[in-house]
Structures are given as structure tokens and as C-alpha cells.
C-alpha positions as CSV (number, residue, x, y, z in Angstrom):
1,M,28.4,-96.2,9.1
2,S,25.6,-96.4,11.7
3,E,24.8,-99.4,13.8
4,F,21.9,-99.9,16.2
5,E,19.8,-102.6,17.8
6,L,16.1,-102.8,18.2
7,K,14.0,-105.1,20.4
8,F,10.4,-106.2,19.7
9,Y,8.2,-108.2,22.1
10,A,6.2,-110.9,20.3
11,K,4.6,-112.7,23.3
12,G,1.4,-114.3,22.1
13,K,2.1,-113.6,18.5
14,N,2.6,-116.1,15.7
15,I,6.3,-115.6,14.8
16,E,6.0,-117.7,11.7
17,E,3.2,-115.5,10.3
18,I,5.0,-112.3,11.2
19,L,8.2,-113.6,9.5
20,K,6.2,-114.6,6.3
21,K,4.7,-111.1,6.1
22,I,8.1,-109.4,6.6
23,K,9.7,-111.6,4.0
24,K,6.9,-110.9,1.5
25,E,7.0,-107.2,2.0
26,G,10.8,-107.3,1.9
27,E,10.8,-108.9,-1.5
28,K,8.5,-106.2,-2.8
29,N,11.0,-103.6,-1.6
30,G,14.2,-105.2,-2.7
31,I,15.2,-106.5,0.8
32,H,16.7,-110.0,0.9
33,I,15.9,-111.9,4.1
34,D,17.4,-115.3,4.8
35,G,16.5,-117.0,8.0
36,D,13.9,-118.8,10.1
37,T,12.0,-118.4,13.4
38,D,15.2,-118.5,15.4
39,K,17.6,-116.2,13.5
40,G,18.5,-114.8,10.2
41,D,20.2,-112.1,8.1
42,F,19.0,-109.4,5.7
43,Y,20.4,-106.9,3.3
44,A,19.4,-104.2,0.8
45,R,20.8,-101.1,-0.7
46,G,23.6,-100.4,1.8
47,V,21.8,-101.8,4.8
48,K,22.5,-105.2,6.3
49,G,21.8,-106.8,9.6
50,N,20.5,-109.8,11.4
51,Y,17.8,-110.8,13.8
52,E,17.5,-113.3,16.6
53,I,14.3,-114.5,18.3
54,K,14.4,-115.9,21.8
55,D,11.7,-116.1,24.5
56,S,9.3,-113.9,22.5
57,I,11.9,-111.2,22.1
58,V,13.0,-110.3,18.6
59,K,16.4,-108.6,18.6
60,V,17.3,-106.8,15.3
61,S,20.8,-105.5,14.7
62,V,21.2,-103.1,11.7
63,N,24.4,-101.8,10.0
64,S,24.0,-99.1,7.4
65,I,26.4,-97.0,5.3
66,F,23.7,-94.4,5.1
67,F,22.1,-92.3,7.8
68,I,18.7,-93.9,8.4
69,P,16.7,-92.7,11.4
70,V,16.3,-95.5,13.9
71,D,12.8,-94.3,14.6
72,L,11.8,-94.8,11.0
73,I,13.0,-98.4,10.9
74,Q,11.6,-99.1,14.3
75,E,8.2,-97.7,13.3
76,E,8.1,-99.8,10.1
77,L,9.0,-103.0,11.9
78,E,6.6,-102.4,14.8
79,K,3.7,-102.6,12.4
80,Y,4.2,-106.3,12.1
81,F,4.1,-106.9,15.9
82,K,0.9,-105.1,16.7
């Protein structure tokens, strides 16, 4: 099992809009996301985790039974914060 944490800076970004986009894309790809603009959980195909948003910092913790490169996940999530 691998476990890691990612941080994204969302200062000046609309967190509600970012979360809507992530949830929409997640549904298309079989990822269940349950949460709001403060915190939440997600899971899909052997991967689960949670996120917490505080002071424009989005902290994502991921647990996976598969080896998934952290860079790949970080790259995909960063698309929503640019």
C-alpha cells in the first residue's frame, strides 16, 4: 500500500467551481467524491483518500493498494488549480 499527501494552493480561485469540475470529471471516470468546500472523501478502484481545504490550501491524502506514481496524480489534480 502506498500513502502520500499533496498540497495545492488555491488563493484567488473559486473553490466551489474547482470542486464541481473535479466531481464531474470524477463521475465520468468512476471516482466517487463525497464532500464540500471544507473537506471530503473519495474512492475508486483500490484508491481512497480525503481532502481538506483551509486558508486557500487544499491538502489531499491518498491511500492506494496499487503503485500509482505521485507525480501522475499531482499532475492531473494541478490542472484544476491553474
